[in-house]
C-alpha positions as CSV (number, residue, x, y, z in Angstrom):
1,X,0.0,0.0,0.0
2,X,1.5,3.3,-1.1
3,X,-1.1,5.9,-0.1
4,X,-0.2,8.8,2.1
5,X,-3.8,9.8,2.8
6,X,-6.8,8.0,4.2
7,X,-9.0,7.0,1.2
8,X,-11.9,9.0,2.6
9,X,-9.7,12.1,2.6
10,X,-8.7,11.4,-1.0
11,X,-12.3,11.3,-2.0
12,X,-13.1,14.4,-0.1
13,X,-10.2,16.2,-1.7
14,X,-11.4,15.2,-5.1
15,X,-14.9,16.4,-4.5
16,X,-13.6,19.7,-3.2
17,X,-11.2,20.0,-6.2
18,X,-14.1,19.6,-8.6
19,X,-16.1,22.3,-6.9
20,X,-13.1,24.6,-7.0
21,X,-13.1,24.3,-10.8
22,X,-16.6,25.7,-10.9
23,X,-16.8,29.6,-11.1
24,X,-17.9,31.0,-7.8
25,X,-21.0,32.6,-9.3
26,X,-22.2,29.2,-10.4
27,X,-22.0,27.6,-7.0
28,X,-25.3,27.0,-5.2
29,X,-25.5,28.7,-1.9
30,X,-27.8,25.9,-0.7
31,X,-28.3,22.6,-2.4
32,X,-31.9,21.4,-1.9
33,X,-32.4,17.9,-0.7
34,X,-33.7,15.3,-3.2
35,X,-37.0,15.3,-1.3
36,X,-37.3,19.0,-1.5
37,X,-36.5,19.2,-5.2
38,X,-36.3,15.8,-6.9
39,X,-36.4,17.0,-10.5
40,X,-33.3,18.8,-11.6
41,X,-34.8,20.4,-14.8
42,X,-37.7,21.8,-12.9
43,X,-35.4,23.4,-10.3
44,X,-32.9,24.8,-12.9
45,X,-35.8,26.4,-14.8
46,X,-36.1,28.8,-11.9
47,X,-32.5,29.9,-11.7
48,X,-30.9,29.7,-15.2
49,X,-31.3,32.6,-17.6
50,X,-34.0,32.1,-20.2
51,X,-31.5,32.6,-23.1
52,X,-29.3,29.8,-21.8
53,X,-32.3,27.5,-21.3
54,X,-33.3,28.0,-24.9
55,X,-29.8,27.0,-26.1
56,X,-29.6,23.8,-24.0
57,X,-33.1,22.7,-25.2
58,X,-31.9,22.5,-28.8
59,X,-30.5,19.5,-30.6
60,X,-27.0,19.5,-31.8
61,X,-28.3,19.5,-35.3
62,X,-30.3,22.7,-34.6
63,X,-27.3,24.3,-32.9
64,X,-25.3,23.6,-36.0
65,X,-27.7,25.7,-38.1
66,X,-27.7,28.5,-35.6
67,X,-23.9,28.6,-35.6
68,X,-23.8,28.6,-39.4
69,X,-26.2,31.5,-39.6
70,X,-24.3,33.5,-37.0
71,X,-27.3,33.5,-34.6
72,X,-25.3,31.7,-31.9
73,X,-21.5,31.5,-31.3
74,X,-19.5,28.5,-30.1
75,X,-18.7,30.5,-26.9
76,X,-22.4,31.1,-26.1
77,X,-23.3,27.4,-26.6
78,X,-20.3,26.2,-24.6
79,X,-20.9,28.7,-21.8
80,X,-24.5,27.6,-21.5
81,X,-23.5,23.9,-21.2
82,X,-20.6,24.6,-18.8
83,X,-22.9,26.6,-16.6
84,X,-25.8,24.1,-16.6
85,X,-23.5,21.0,-16.2
86,X,-21.9,22.7,-13.1
87,X,-25.4,23.1,-11.6
88,X,-26.4,19.6,-12.5
89,X,-23.3,18.2,-10.9
90,X,-24.0,20.0,-7.6
91,X,-27.4,18.3,-7.6
92,X,-26.5,14.8,-8.8
93,X,-22.7,14.2,-8.4
94,X,-22.5,13.3,-12.1
95,X,-19.0,14.7,-13.0
96,X,-15.6,13.3,-12.2
97,X,-13.5,15.7,-14.3
98,X,-14.2,19.4,-15.1
99,X,-12.2,21.5,-17.5
100,X,-14.4,24.5,-18.4
101,X,-11.4,26.8,-19.0
102,X,-10.1,24.6,-21.7
103,X,-13.5,24.3,-23.4
104,X,-14.3,28.0,-23.3
105,X,-10.8,28.8,-24.7
106,X,-11.4,26.4,-27.6
107,X,-14.8,28.0,-28.3
108,X,-13.2,31.4,-28.5
109,X,-10.7,30.1,-31.0
110,X,-13.4,28.6,-33.1
111,X,-15.4,31.9,-33.1
112,X,-12.3,33.8,-34.2
113,X,-11.7,31.3,-37.0
114,X,-15.3,31.5,-38.2
115,X,-15.2,35.3,-38.0
116,X,-12.0,35.5,-40.1
117,X,-12.8,32.8,-42.7
118,X,-16.6,32.4,-42.7
119,X,-15.9,28.6,-42.3
120,X,-16.5,26.1,-39.6
121,X,-13.7,24.0,-38.1
122,X,-15.8,20.9,-38.7
123,X,-19.2,19.3,-38.6
124,X,-19.2,19.6,-34.8
125,X,-17.9,23.1,-34.6
126,X,-19.1,24.6,-31.3
127,X,-20.9,21.5,-30.1
128,X,-20.1,20.5,-26.5
129,X,-19.8,16.7,-26.0
130,X,-19.5,15.0,-22.6
131,X,-17.4,11.9,-22.1
132,X,-17.7,8.9,-19.8
133,X,-14.6,8.8,-17.6
134,X,-13.0,5.9,-19.6
135,X,-12.6,8.2,-22.7
136,X,-9.1,9.6,-22.6
137,X,-8.4,13.3,-23.1
138,X,-4.8,14.7,-22.9
139,X,-3.9,16.2,-19.5
140,X,-7.2,15.0,-17.9
141,X,-7.2,12.2,-15.3
142,X,-8.9,8.9,-16.0
143,X,-9.7,7.0,-12.8
144,X,-12.3,4.3,-13.7
145,X,-14.1,4.7,-10.4
146,X,-10.9,4.2,-8.3
147,X,-9.4,6.8,-5.9
148,X,-5.7,5.9,-6.5
149,X,-5.4,7.9,-9.8
150,X,-6.3,11.0,-7.7
151,X,-3.2,10.3,-5.6
152,X,-0.5,9.9,-8.3
153,X,0.0,9.8,-12.0
154,X,1.8,6.5,-11.5
155,X,-1.3,4.9,-10.1
156,X,-3.3,6.2,-13.0
157,X,-0.9,4.5,-15.5
158,X,-1.2,1.2,-13.6
159,X,-5.0,1.2,-13.4
160,X,-5.6,2.4,-16.9
161,X,-3.1,-0.1,-18.4
162,X,-1.7,2.8,-20.4
163,X,1.6,4.5,-20.1
164,X,0.9,6.9,-22.9
165,X,-2.4,8.4,-21.9
166,X,-1.3,11.7,-23.2
167,X,-3.6,11.6,-26.3
168,X,-7.3,11.4,-27.1
169,X,-9.0,8.0,-27.4
170,X,-9.4,7.5,-31.1
171,X,-13.2,8.0,-31.0
172,X,-12.7,11.3,-29.1
173,X,-10.0,12.4,-31.6
174,X,-12.4,11.8,-34.5
175,X,-15.0,14.0,-32.9
176,X,-12.4,16.6,-31.8
177,X,-11.1,16.9,-35.3
178,X,-14.6,17.8,-36.4
179,X,-14.8,20.6,-33.9
180,X,-16.3,19.0,-30.8
181,X,-15.7,20.8,-27.6
182,X,-15.0,18.5,-24.6
183,X,-15.7,20.1,-21.2
184,X,-16.4,17.3,-18.7
185,X,-16.0,13.6,-17.9
186,X,-18.7,11.8,-16.1
187,X,-18.8,9.4,-13.2
188,X,-18.7,5.6,-13.3
189,X,-18.8,2.9,-10.6
190,X,-15.6,1.2,-9.7
191,X,-14.2,-0.8,-12.7
192,X,-17.5,0.0,-14.5
193,X,-19.1,-2.9,-12.7
194,X,-22.6,-2.1,-11.4
195,X,-26.2,-1.3,-12.4
196,X,-25.8,2.0,-10.4
197,X,-23.2,4.7,-10.6
198,X,-21.7,4.8,-7.2
199,X,-18.1,4.5,-5.8
200,X,-16.1,5.5,-2.8
201,X,-15.9,9.0,-4.5
202,X,-19.6,9.7,-4.7
203,X,-23.1,8.4,-5.4
204,X,-24.6,9.7,-8.6
205,X,-28.4,10.5,-8.6
206,X,-31.0,10.3,-11.3
207,X,-31.7,13.9,-12.5
208,X,-35.4,13.2,-13.1
209,X,-35.9,12.1,-9.5
210,X,-32.8,12.5,-7.3
211,X,-34.0,9.8,-4.9
212,X,-33.7,7.3,-7.7
213,X,-30.7,5.7,-9.5
214,X,-29.6,6.8,-13.0
215,X,-28.4,3.2,-13.8
216,X,-24.9,2.3,-14.5
217,X,-22.2,2.2,-15.5
218,X,-22.8,5.2,-17.7
219,X,-25.1,6.8,-15.1
220,X,-23.1,10.0,-14.9
221,X,-23.7,10.5,-18.6
222,X,-27.4,9.7,-18.5
223,X,-28.1,12.0,-15.5
224,X,-26.2,14.9,-17.2
225,X,-27.9,14.4,-20.5
226,X,-31.4,14.2,-19.1
227,X,-30.9,17.4,-17.2
228,X,-29.8,19.1,-20.4
229,X,-26.3,19.5,-19.1
230,X,-25.1,17.8,-22.3
231,X,-26.5,17.3,-25.8
232,X,-24.3,14.4,-26.9
233,X,-22.3,12.0,-24.7
234,X,-20.2,8.9,-25.2
235,X,-20.8,5.9,-23.0
236,X,-19.6,2.3,-23.0
237,X,-21.5,-1.0,-22.6
238,X,-20.5,-4.5,-21.5
239,X,-23.7,-5.5,-19.7
240,X,-26.2,-2.7,-20.4
241,X,-24.1,0.3,-19.4
242,X,-25.5,2.4,-22.2
243,X,-28.9,0.9,-22.5
244,X,-29.9,0.8,-18.8
245,X,-29.1,4.4,-18.1
246,X,-30.8,5.5,-21.3
247,X,-33.9,3.5,-20.3
248,X,-33.9,5.0,-16.8
249,X,-33.5,8.6,-18.1
250,X,-35.5,8.5,-21.4
251,X,-32.6,8.8,-23.8
252,X,-31.5,7.4,-27.1
253,X,-28.5,5.1,-26.8
254,X,-26.7,2.9,-29.3
255,X,-24.9,-0.4,-28.2
256,X,-23.4,-1.4,-31.5
257,X,-22.0,-4.9,-32.1
258,X,-18.4,-5.2,-30.9
259,X,-15.8,-3.4,-33.0
260,X,-18.2,-1.3,-35.0
261,X,-17.0,1.8,-33.2
262,X,-13.3,2.2,-32.4
263,X,-12.2,1.3,-28.8
264,X,-8.6,2.2,-29.4
265,X,-7.0,4.0,-26.4
266,X,-10.1,3.9,-24.3
267,X,-9.2,2.9,-20.8
268,X,-11.0,-0.1,-19.3
269,X,-10.9,-2.8,-16.6
270,X,-9.7,-6.1,-17.9
271,X,-8.9,-4.4,-21.3
272,X,-7.7,-7.7,-23.0
273,X,-10.9,-9.6,-22.2
274,X,-12.2,-10.1,-25.7
275,X,-14.8,-12.9,-25.2
276,X,-17.5,-10.3,-24.5
277,X,-15.8,-7.0,-25.1
278,X,-17.0,-3.6,-23.9
279,X,-18.2,-1.4,-26.7
280,X,-18.4,2.4,-27.0
281,X,-21.4,4.3,-28.3
282,X,-23.3,7.6,-28.4
283,X,-26.0,8.6,-25.9
284,X,-28.2,11.4,-27.0
285,X,-31.4,13.3,-26.2
286,X,-32.3,13.4,-29.9
287,X,-32.3,10.6,-32.5
288,X,-31.0,13.0,-35.2
289,X,-27.9,13.7,-33.1
290,X,-27.2,10.0,-32.6
291,X,-27.3,9.5,-36.3
292,X,-25.1,12.6,-36.8
293,X,-22.3,11.5,-34.4
294,X,-22.4,7.8,-35.6
295,X,-22.1,9.0,-39.2
296,X,-19.1,11.1,-38.4
297,X,-17.3,8.3,-36.6
298,X,-17.9,5.7,-39.4
299,X,-17.1,8.1,-42.2
300,X,-13.7,8.7,-40.7
301,X,-12.8,5.1,-41.5
302,X,-11.6,4.2,-38.0
303,X,-10.5,0.8,-39.2
304,X,-7.4,2.4,-40.7
305,X,-6.2,3.2,-37.2
306,X,-7.9,0.6,-35.1
307,X,-7.3,-2.9,-36.5
308,X,-10.2,-4.3,-34.4
309,X,-12.7,-2.0,-36.1
310,X,-14.8,-3.6,-38.9
311,X,-14.3,-2.0,-42.3
312,X,-17.9,-1.3,-43.0
313,X,-18.8,1.9,-44.8
314,X,-21.6,4.2,-43.7
315,X,-24.8,3.7,-45.6
316,X,-26.8,7.0,-45.7
317,X,-29.9,5.5,-47.2
318,X,-31.2,2.0,-47.1
319,X,-34.0,1.3,-49.6
320,X,-36.3,-0.6,-47.2
321,X,-40.0,-1.1,-47.6
322,X,-41.3,-0.8,-44.0
323,X,-44.2,-3.2,-44.8
324,X,-41.6,-5.9,-45.6
325,X,-39.8,-5.5,-42.3
326,X,-40.8,-8.1,-39.7
327,X,-40.5,-7.3,-36.0
328,X,-40.8,-9.8,-33.1
329,X,-42.2,-8.1,-30.0
330,X,-41.1,-9.8,-26.8
331,X,-43.0,-8.3,-23.8
332,X,-41.2,-10.5,-21.3
333,X,-38.7,-13.3,-21.1
334,X,-40.8,-15.7,-19.0
335,X,-38.5,-15.1,-16.0
336,X,-39.0,-11.5,-14.9
337,X,-42.2,-9.6,-15.7
338,X,-41.4,-6.0,-16.5
339,X,-43.2,-3.3,-14.6
340,X,-46.6,-2.0,-15.9
341,X,-45.3,1.2,-17.6
342,X,-42.9,-0.9,-19.8
343,X,-45.6,-3.4,-20.7
344,X,-48.0,-0.7,-21.7
345,X,-45.4,1.1,-23.9
346,X,-44.5,-2.2,-25.6
347,X,-48.2,-2.9,-26.3
348,X,-48.7,0.6,-27.7
349,X,-45.6,0.3,-30.0
350,X,-46.9,-3.1,-31.3
351,X,-50.3,-1.7,-32.0
352,X,-49.0,1.4,-33.8
353,X,-46.7,-0.6,-36.0
354,X,-49.6,-3.0,-36.9
355,X,-52.0,-0.2,-37.6
356,X,-49.4,1.2,-40.1
357,X,-49.0,-2.0,-41.9
358,X,-45.7,-3.1,-40.3
359,X,-45.4,-6.7,-39.2
360,X,-45.1,-6.7,-35.4
361,X,-45.6,-10.3,-34.2
362,X,-46.1,-10.9,-30.5
363,X,-43.6,-13.5,-29.2
364,X,-45.6,-15.7,-26.8
365,X,-43.1,-18.5,-26.2
366,X,-40.1,-18.4,-24.0
367,X,-36.7,-17.4,-25.5
368,X,-34.6,-20.2,-27.0
369,X,-32.1,-19.8,-24.1
370,X,-32.9,-18.5,-20.6
371,X,-31.9,-14.9,-20.3
372,X,-30.7,-15.5,-16.8
373,X,-28.4,-18.3,-18.0
374,X,-26.8,-15.9,-20.6
375,X,-26.6,-13.1,-18.0
376,X,-25.0,-15.4,-15.4
377,X,-22.5,-16.6,-18.0
378,X,-21.6,-12.9,-18.7
379,X,-20.9,-12.3,-15.0
380,X,-18.7,-15.5,-14.9
381,X,-16.7,-14.3,-17.8
382,X,-15.8,-10.8,-16.5
383,X,-15.3,-11.9,-12.9
384,X,-13.2,-15.0,-13.8
385,X,-10.2,-13.6,-11.7
386,X,-12.4,-13.4,-8.6
387,X,-11.9,-9.6,-8.6
388,X,-8.1,-9.8,-8.2
389,X,-7.5,-6.9,-10.4
390,X,-10.0,-4.7,-8.6
391,X,-8.7,-5.7,-5.2
392,X,-5.1,-4.9,-6.3
393,X,-6.1,-1.5,-7.5
394,X,-8.1,-0.8,-4.3
395,X,-4.9,-1.5,-2.3
396,X,-3.1,1.4,-4.0
397,X,-5.3,3.9,-2.1
398,X,-6.4,1.7,0.8
399,X,-10.0,1.9,-0.3
400,X,-12.4,-1.0,0.3
401,X,-14.6,-2.6,-2.3
402,X,-17.5,-0.2,-2.6
403,X,-21.0,-1.1,-1.4
404,X,-22.3,-1.4,-4.9
405,X,-19.8,-4.1,-5.8
406,X,-20.4,-6.0,-2.6
407,X,-24.2,-6.1,-3.0
408,X,-24.0,-6.8,-6.8
409,X,-21.7,-9.8,-6.8
410,X,-21.0,-12.9,-4.7
411,X,-17.7,-12.3,-2.9
412,X,-15.5,-14.1,-2.6
413,X,-15.8,-16.4,-5.6
414,X,-13.2,-18.5,-7.4
415,X,-10.5,-18.0,-10.0
416,X,-11.1,-19.9,-13.2
417,X,-8.3,-21.9,-14.8
418,X,-7.8,-21.7,-18.5
419,X,-9.9,-24.8,-19.3
420,X,-12.8,-23.6,-17.2
421,X,-12.7,-20.2,-19.0
422,X,-12.6,-21.8,-22.4
423,X,-15.5,-24.0,-21.6
424,X,-17.5,-20.8,-20.9
425,X,-16.4,-19.3,-24.2
426,X,-17.8,-22.4,-25.9
427,X,-21.1,-22.0,-24.0
428,X,-21.3,-18.4,-25.2
429,X,-20.9,-19.6,-28.8
430,X,-23.7,-22.1,-28.4
431,X,-26.0,-19.5,-26.9
432,X,-25.4,-17.3,-30.0
433,X,-26.2,-20.1,-32.4
434,X,-29.4,-21.0,-30.6
435,X,-30.6,-17.4,-30.6
436,X,-29.6,-16.8,-34.3
437,X,-31.6,-20.0,-35.2
438,X,-34.6,-18.6,-33.4
439,X,-34.3,-15.3,-35.2
440,X,-33.9,-17.0,-38.6
441,X,-36.6,-19.6,-38.1
442,X,-39.1,-16.8,-37.2
443,X,-38.0,-14.6,-40.1
444,X,-37.4,-11.6,-37.8
445,X,-35.4,-8.6,-39.0
446,X,-35.3,-7.2,-35.5
447,X,-36.9,-7.6,-32.1
448,X,-38.5,-5.0,-29.8
449,X,-37.8,-5.9,-26.2
450,X,-38.0,-4.2,-22.8
451,X,-35.0,-1.8,-22.1
452,X,-35.1,-2.9,-18.5
453,X,-37.4,-4.6,-16.1
454,X,-38.4,-1.3,-14.5
455,X,-38.1,2.4,-15.1
456,X,-35.9,3.0,-12.1
457,X,-35.4,2.3,-8.4
458,X,-34.4,4.0,-5.2
459,X,-30.7,4.5,-4.8
460,X,-29.1,1.4,-3.3
461,X,-31.9,-1.0,-4.2
462,X,-30.5,-2.3,-7.5
463,X,-30.7,-5.9,-6.1
464,X,-34.5,-5.7,-6.1
465,X,-34.6,-5.0,-9.8
466,X,-33.6,-7.6,-12.4
467,X,-31.1,-6.4,-15.1
468,X,-31.1,-9.5,-17.3
469,X,-33.0,-7.5,-20.0
470,X,-29.8,-5.9,-21.0
471,X,-27.1,-8.4,-20.1
472,X,-28.2,-11.2,-22.3
473,X,-27.6,-9.1,-25.4
474,X,-23.9,-8.6,-24.8
475,X,-22.8,-12.3,-25.2
476,X,-25.2,-12.5,-28.2
477,X,-23.4,-9.4,-29.5
478,X,-26.5,-7.9,-31.2
479,X,-26.7,-4.2,-32.1
480,X,-29.3,-2.6,-29.8
481,X,-30.8,0.9,-30.0
482,X,-32.6,2.2,-26.9
483,X,-35.6,4.3,-27.9
484,X,-37.7,6.3,-25.4
485,X,-41.4,5.8,-26.2
486,X,-43.3,7.0,-23.2
487,X,-43.5,7.8,-19.5
488,X,-45.4,6.5,-16.5
489,X,-49.1,7.5,-16.4
490,X,-52.4,6.4,-15.0
491,X,-53.1,3.9,-17.8
492,X,-50.3,1.6,-16.4
493,X,-52.7,0.1,-13.8
494,X,-54.3,-1.8,-16.6
495,X,-51.1,-3.8,-17.0
496,X,-50.5,-4.5,-13.4
497,X,-50.3,-8.2,-12.5
498,X,-52.3,-9.1,-9.5
499,X,-51.7,-12.9,-9.5
500,X,-49.1,-14.8,-7.4
501,X,-47.6,-16.7,-10.3
502,X,-44.0,-15.7,-10.6
503,X,-41.5,-16.5,-13.4
504,X,-38.6,-16.8,-11.0
505,X,-37.4,-15.8,-7.5
506,X,-36.1,-12.6,-9.0
507,X,-39.5,-11.9,-10.5
508,X,-41.1,-12.2,-7.1
509,X,-38.6,-9.7,-5.6
510,X,-39.0,-7.3,-8.5
511,X,-42.8,-7.3,-8.4
512,X,-43.3,-7.3,-4.6
513,X,-40.4,-5.1,-3.5
514,X,-39.7,-3.1,-6.7
515,X,-41.7,0.0,-7.5
516,X,-42.8,2.2,-10.4
517,X,-41.0,5.3,-11.2
518,X,-43.5,8.2,-11.3
């Protein structure tokens, strides 16, 4: 152990350091409790100038047009997002790194360039983009939910498995070259393991209801985006870390199949685990922005720099007759019944598609493989070292395993030998074959499934809510788009199950102890 400070003091110092990077005039004199003011947007509407609110309500695509016309400057937009993100952080603990000075200076340079040339620096000129902590930015710490990197640069190099973290991750460099302005990095749970976003540094709250969880591990991103403290963010996903937070906060999120988007120079736990790799993808408030940023990334031909990246060109228009597309609609997996708001929204989506002549077939039978079996396999794969790496990195600062990790996994477990691990790789392949056969036999082009089993839960209660609705899709390696289609309302009572027939023990816990998010 090499730490000089108690880990609690390190965490406190980091929290104070972040507040010190916020201009004094942006600091809240009194932070209302979650019970006093649960909804961040409603609170901020009373204290942020109207002209700034109008800026942060727009999509990136709309902001582009206003920059081109001269109606808004890069500085105005960046200032509005820096200000709002600072306030959101004070209410939710969603930021781990703040670098407003750098962002505002870049915005000034872009404005000067536009004024002198009449040209933009790129497609994302003047557009602030937030980054999940894993995404590297020169001169900015990456900590992966650990405290040790806030003690020394040496610890950061050890934890991030990267001695040259003095450059952007490739995906960030692509966006930066097109004019994107980076200004914050967002919180993650330790090692990005957890369906909430909490660590020994802080607990991140849901910005729609601060008593609830924003999901994980991209919960810092989702909470910031939903509170309009960002317009586009980058997240990562190895078990639902983009999709869960987007479901909990009503956002668009893309979990592409592995190696579609470049992961080069992104810091990660167990970076060489390739059986079910983590993927990076956009999280956005507007679908048009998700398409915009995805197009920019793919058109840069990232496979020329990242050999893992698949050389598949961007296709702007696909000539598809919607009436020839066949969807399978799976309202539940016969193990955990989703909460009523999700069942209602799935039912409405199926009805609307059918009414418009699109095939949307209700899947009544159980999946070809139990989703809990796939989810359990995933856990076995990325905990095959019995958390030895995590424990080693905790020892650098003297911090314990955080509560989230302890309540989410069975500790201690066991270390797999090579043959045990390879057996699990074979099982994963068989699961993929079984699900692909199901898809092909049914003739489905895509499936519509629950984004999660619930809309959210009280902070700390993630164990009461099943997360198998995201985790099974990672070993299958399907591309998944999270689409917000509704909110909780009074009609949900029509879909409430009153019977005592449960699909599993987790279903019983979820339905009896879980709750709706109103």
